[in-house]
N, C-alpha and C positions, 0 to 999 in steps of 0.2 A: 339405379343401383350400380351399374357398370361404371358410370362416370365417377361416382364417389370412390369406388375401388381403384380406378385408374388414378384419380387425384391422390389418394393415399399412397399408392405405389410411387408416384412421382415425388411426393414430399419426402417419403422415407429414403429415397435414393440419393438425396443430397446430404452432404456432410453437415452435421450440426455444429461441430467445433470449428472455429475460425483458425486459419493458419496465420501465424504472426506476420508472415510476408504479405498477407492480404490486407493487413491493417494500414491505415494512414501512417505516414512517417512519424507524426507526433505520438501516436499511440504505441508504435514500435519502440520509440525512445522511452516512453513512460514504462513500458514493460521491462526494458533493460534496466532502467533505474530501479524499479520496484524489486526486481530480482536481486540486484546488488544490495539493496536495503535489507531485504529479508534474509539474504545469505550472509549478512554482516561482512560484505566484501568492501572494506574501507578504501582499498586502493582504487577500485573502480568508482566508488562514490566520489573520491577526490577529483576525478576527472569531470564529474558532473557539476561540482561546486566551484564558485569563484569567491573572492573576498566580499562580493556584493550579494551573494545568494542569501535569501531569507527563508528560514524554516519557522513557520508560525502555527502553533497549536491554538487556534482561536478559542476553542472550548475551555482550555486550561489557561488562556491568556498568557502564553509563554512564547517568546521569540528568541531565536538564535540567528546571528548574522555571520556569514563568512564560513569558509571551509573548516577552520580550526574549531570554532565554537560548535558548529553542527556535528562534526565528527566526534568531538569530546562528549557532547550530549548523547549521541547514539551509542558510543562505547559504554558510557555509564548505564544507559537504559537497557542495553543488551547483555550486560554482565550476568553471567550465569544462566541466561535463557537457553533452554534445551531445544526449543522449537519455536520458530517464528515464521508465520506465512500469512499471505493475504489471499483471501477467497474473494475474487472479483465477481460481483453480481451483475454489474453494468458499467460500461466505460464508453465515453464519447468525447469528442473534442470539437472545439470551434477555433480554428487557426492553431496557434501554439499553446492554447489552454486545454489541458486534458483533465477530465473529471472522472474519478474512479469511485464507485459506490460498492461497498462490500464490507467484509469484517476481517479484522486482524486477529489471528489466533496465536496466543502465547502460552507456552508451557514452560514452567521453570520453578526455581526455588521460591517458597513463600516468604522468605526473609524480606524481599523488596516490598511486599504487600502487608507486612505485619502478621504473617502467618508462618513463623519459623518452624522448621522441621517438616513442613508439608511441601508437596509438589502441587503447584497451582496451575489450573487449566482455564484459560479465559478466551472468549470469543467476543471481541468488542466491535460492534457495528460503527461504521463511520463513512465519511466522505473525505476524499483526498483530492485536492486540486493541484496540478503541476503546471507551471508556466515555463516554457522553454524559450531560449534564444535559438531560432532556427538556423542562424548562421554558424554559431559556435557549438550548437547542440548541448549547451550547458543549461542547468536549471537556474531560473531567475527566482522563482518562489515556489515553495510548497506550503500549502495551507491545509491543516487537518481540522475536521469537525468530528469529534469522537463522542460516542454515547457513554460517558463515564458513569451515568446512573446504572446502566446495564452492567458495567464492570463492577460497580459497588455491590449490586444485587448478587452477582455471581460469586464475589469474594465472601459475602455474608454466608452463603450456603456451603462454602468449602471449609 
Protein backbone atom coordinates (compact mmCIF):
# COMPACT_ATOMS: atom_id res chain seq x y z
CA UNK A 1 0.00 0.00 0.00
CA UNK A 2 2.84 2.40 0.83
CA UNK A 3 4.43 1.68 -2.54
CA UNK A 4 1.21 2.56 -4.35
CA UNK A 5 0.88 5.78 -2.35
CA UNK A 6 4.51 6.67 -3.08
CA UNK A 7 4.01 6.01 -6.79
CA UNK A 8 0.88 8.17 -6.84
CA UNK A 9 2.77 11.02 -5.17
CA UNK A 10 5.61 10.69 -7.65
CA UNK A 11 3.29 10.69 -10.67
CA UNK A 12 1.29 13.67 -9.38
CA UNK A 13 4.44 15.70 -8.72
CA UNK A 14 5.34 15.84 -12.43
CA UNK A 15 3.80 18.51 -14.61
CA UNK A 16 1.14 17.16 -16.95
CA UNK A 17 1.27 19.95 -19.53
CA UNK A 18 4.26 20.09 -21.84
CA UNK A 19 6.22 23.27 -22.23
CA UNK A 20 6.49 24.32 -25.89
CA UNK A 21 10.27 24.58 -25.41
CA UNK A 22 10.36 20.86 -24.53
CA UNK A 23 8.82 19.85 -27.86
CA UNK A 24 10.85 18.83 -30.91
CA UNK A 25 11.70 21.75 -33.21
CA UNK A 26 9.17 20.60 -35.82
CA UNK A 27 6.34 20.54 -33.29
CA UNK A 28 7.33 23.99 -32.03
CA UNK A 29 7.14 25.24 -35.62
CA UNK A 30 3.74 23.57 -36.03
CA UNK A 31 2.44 25.25 -32.86
CA UNK A 32 3.59 28.68 -34.07
CA UNK A 33 1.97 28.06 -37.45
CA UNK A 34 -1.33 26.86 -35.98
CA UNK A 35 -1.40 29.83 -33.60
CA UNK A 36 -1.01 32.22 -36.54
CA UNK A 37 -3.70 30.32 -38.46
CA UNK A 38 -6.27 30.39 -35.66
CA UNK A 39 -5.42 34.02 -34.77
CA UNK A 40 -5.94 35.06 -38.42
CA UNK A 41 -2.40 36.49 -38.37
CA UNK A 42 -1.87 36.67 -42.13
CA UNK A 43 1.46 38.50 -41.96
CA UNK A 44 2.96 35.65 -39.91
CA UNK A 45 1.31 33.07 -42.17
CA UNK A 46 2.92 34.70 -45.23
CA UNK A 47 6.32 33.94 -43.70
CA UNK A 48 5.41 30.26 -43.53
CA UNK A 49 4.23 30.07 -47.15
CA UNK A 50 6.10 30.15 -50.44
CA UNK A 51 4.74 30.10 -53.97
CA UNK A 52 5.10 26.30 -53.87
CA UNK A 53 3.28 25.67 -50.58
CA UNK A 54 0.27 23.39 -50.97
CA UNK A 55 -2.85 23.54 -48.79
CA UNK A 56 -4.91 20.41 -49.43
CA UNK A 57 -8.23 19.60 -47.81
CA UNK A 58 -8.34 15.96 -48.84
CA UNK A 59 -11.84 15.35 -47.47
CA UNK A 60 -13.29 18.25 -49.50
CA UNK A 61 -10.92 17.51 -52.42
CA UNK A 62 -9.81 21.16 -52.52
CA UNK A 63 -6.27 22.37 -53.18
CA UNK A 64 -4.71 25.82 -52.98
CA UNK A 65 -1.13 26.43 -54.07
CA UNK A 66 1.08 29.37 -53.19
CA UNK A 67 0.89 32.11 -50.63
CA UNK A 68 -1.65 34.26 -52.52
CA UNK A 69 -4.17 31.48 -53.12
CA UNK A 70 -3.88 30.11 -49.59
CA UNK A 71 -4.16 33.51 -47.87
CA UNK A 72 -7.10 34.44 -50.13
CA UNK A 73 -8.89 31.22 -49.22
CA UNK A 74 -8.22 31.69 -45.50
CA UNK A 75 -9.45 35.29 -45.54
CA UNK A 76 -12.72 34.20 -47.19
CA UNK A 77 -13.10 31.26 -44.80
CA UNK A 78 -12.39 33.38 -41.71
CA UNK A 79 -14.66 36.27 -42.73
CA UNK A 80 -16.93 37.12 -39.83
CA UNK A 81 -15.68 34.26 -37.66
CA UNK A 82 -15.92 35.34 -34.04
CA UNK A 83 -13.86 32.52 -32.58
CA UNK A 84 -11.55 29.97 -34.17
CA UNK A 85 -9.28 27.66 -32.25
CA UNK A 86 -7.75 24.24 -32.39
CA UNK A 87 -8.07 21.83 -29.49
CA UNK A 88 -5.14 19.45 -29.89
CA UNK A 89 -5.76 15.97 -28.58
CA UNK A 90 -2.53 14.43 -29.86
CA UNK A 91 0.49 15.59 -31.82
CA UNK A 92 3.54 13.72 -33.05
CA UNK A 93 6.14 14.02 -35.73
CA UNK A 94 8.47 11.96 -37.81
CA UNK A 95 11.20 14.21 -39.10
CA UNK A 96 9.69 17.28 -40.72
CA UNK A 97 6.18 15.80 -40.90
CA UNK A 98 3.95 16.83 -37.98
CA UNK A 99 0.59 15.15 -37.40
CA UNK A 100 -2.05 16.95 -35.33
CA UNK A 101 -5.21 15.20 -34.18
CA UNK A 102 -7.90 17.33 -32.61
CA UNK A 103 -10.93 19.44 -33.33
CA UNK A 104 -11.36 22.89 -34.80
CA UNK A 105 -13.87 25.04 -32.97
CA UNK A 106 -15.60 27.76 -34.96
CA UNK A 107 -18.15 30.25 -33.76
CA UNK A 108 -19.57 32.80 -36.13
CA UNK A 109 -22.43 34.02 -38.27
CA UNK A 110 -24.67 31.37 -39.74
CA UNK A 111 -24.76 33.09 -43.15
CA UNK A 112 -21.78 31.05 -44.33
CA UNK A 113 -23.58 27.84 -43.40
CA UNK A 114 -27.07 28.62 -44.71
CA UNK A 115 -28.35 29.68 -41.28
CA UNK A 116 -28.76 33.48 -41.58
CA UNK A 117 -29.45 35.42 -38.41
CA UNK A 118 -27.96 32.77 -36.15
CA UNK A 119 -24.62 32.37 -34.43
CA UNK A 120 -23.25 28.94 -35.25
CA UNK A 121 -20.98 26.99 -32.92
CA UNK A 122 -19.13 24.01 -34.43
CA UNK A 123 -16.47 21.57 -33.23
CA UNK A 124 -15.10 19.71 -36.25
CA UNK A 125 -12.85 16.72 -35.54
CA UNK A 126 -9.96 16.21 -37.89
CA UNK A 127 -6.37 15.42 -38.63
CA UNK A 128 -3.93 18.01 -39.95
CA UNK A 129 -0.54 17.08 -41.31
CA UNK A 130 2.12 19.73 -41.77
CA UNK A 131 5.34 19.14 -43.68
CA UNK A 132 8.06 21.74 -43.15
CA UNK A 133 11.34 22.53 -44.87
CA UNK A 134 13.73 22.36 -41.92
CA UNK A 135 16.24 24.70 -43.56
CA UNK A 136 13.87 27.58 -44.33
CA UNK A 137 11.22 26.74 -41.67
CA UNK A 138 8.57 27.20 -44.34
CA UNK A 139 5.53 25.03 -44.83
CA UNK A 140 5.76 22.67 -47.80
CA UNK A 141 2.31 21.13 -47.44
CA UNK A 142 -0.72 21.20 -45.18
CA UNK A 143 -3.19 18.38 -45.59
CA UNK A 144 -6.47 18.35 -43.68
CA UNK A 145 -8.77 15.39 -43.19
CA UNK A 146 -11.91 16.81 -41.61
CA UNK A 147 -15.05 15.07 -40.34
CA UNK A 148 -17.57 17.06 -42.36
CA UNK A 149 -20.35 14.62 -41.50
CA UNK A 150 -20.06 15.66 -37.85
CA UNK A 151 -20.13 19.29 -38.99
CA UNK A 152 -23.33 18.63 -40.99
CA UNK A 153 -24.92 16.90 -38.02
CA UNK A 154 -24.07 19.86 -35.77
CA UNK A 155 -25.45 22.35 -38.30
CA UNK A 156 -28.68 20.37 -38.57
CA UNK A 157 -29.29 20.66 -34.85
CA UNK A 158 -28.68 24.44 -34.70
